[in-house]
C-alpha positions in Angstrom: -1.7 -13.9 -2.6 -1.1 -10.3 -3.8 0.8 -9.3 -6.9 2.6 -6.2 -6.1 4.7 -5.7 -8.9 6.8 -7.6 -11.7 8.2 -10.7 -10.3 6.8 -9.7 -6.8 4.1 -11.6 -5.5 3.4 -12.0 -1.6 1.5 -14.9 -0.4 0.9 -16.3 3.0 0.2 -19.5 4.8 -0.9 -17.9 8.1 2.4 -18.4 9.4 4.5 -16.5 7.4 4.5 -14.1 4.4 6.7 -15.2 1.3 8.0 -13.6 -1.7 10.9 -14.3 -4.3 13.7 -12.5 -2.9 15.6 -12.0 -6.4 18.2 -14.9 -5.9 18.5 -18.3 -7.5 20.1 -21.4 -6.0 23.4 -23.0 -7.7 20.7 -25.2 -9.4 18.6 -22.1 -10.7 15.8 -22.4 -8.5 14.3 -19.3 -7.1 15.1 -18.6 -3.4 12.1 -17.1 -1.2 12.2 -14.7 1.6 9.9 -15.0 4.7 8.7 -12.9 7.2 6.2 -14.1 10.4 2.9 -12.7 10.3 3.4 -11.7 13.9 5.6 -9.1 12.5 3.9 -7.3 9.8 5.8 -4.2 10.0 8.9 -5.8 9.4 7.4 -8.0 6.6 5.9 -4.8 4.8 9.3 -3.0 5.2 11.3 -5.9 3.7 8.6 -6.2 0.8 9.2 -2.3 0.3 12.6 -2.8 -0.1 12.2 -5.6 -2.8 9.5 -3.4 -4.3 11.9 -0.5 -4.8 14.7 -2.8 -6.3 12.3 -4.0 -8.8 10.9 -0.6 -9.7 14.5 0.3 -10.8 15.0 -2.7 -12.7 11.3 -2.5 -14.5 10.7 1.1 -15.2 6.9 1.7 -16.2 6.1 2.6 -19.7 4.6 6.2 -20.5 1.1 4.9 -20.3 1.3 3.1 -17.1 2.9 6.1 -15.5 0.0 8.3 -16.8 -2.7 6.0 -15.5 -1.0 5.4 -12.0 -0.6 9.1 -11.4 -3.3 10.3 -8.8 -3.7 12.9 -6.7 -3.8 11.7 -3.0 -7.1 14.3 -2.2 -8.9 13.6 -5.6 -9.0 10.2 -6.7 -9.3 11.2 -10.4 -6.4 10.6 -12.5 -4.0 13.4 -13.7 -1.7 13.4 -16.7 2.1 13.8 -16.0 1.7 17.3 -16.6 -0.6 17.6 -13.5 -3.8 18.2 -15.6 -6.9 16.6 -14.3 -9.0 14.3 -16.4 -12.8 14.7 -16.6 -14.5 13.1 -13.6 -16.4 10.0 -14.3 -20.0 10.6 -14.8 -22.2 9.6 -11.5 -25.0 7.2 -11.8 -28.2 8.7 -11.1 
């Protein structure tokens, strides 16, 4: 089970991946999407599409955006203006 984003948790039963599709039945129950574990690329693409939908519906707070902003070649966080925070002290 992996929590990807708000309302997007993906889990597997070793046969298929499952996540909430964003739709509900006529009775108000959540309808779940699934993809076989034998095709992880398709599963990843479908989860990414759902993630993009949810990101648009649930934008991050400014604080979360600042914490999540990381340079790909330098794992130190940066603020939204591109300034690096001090590197954490390394234990000796």
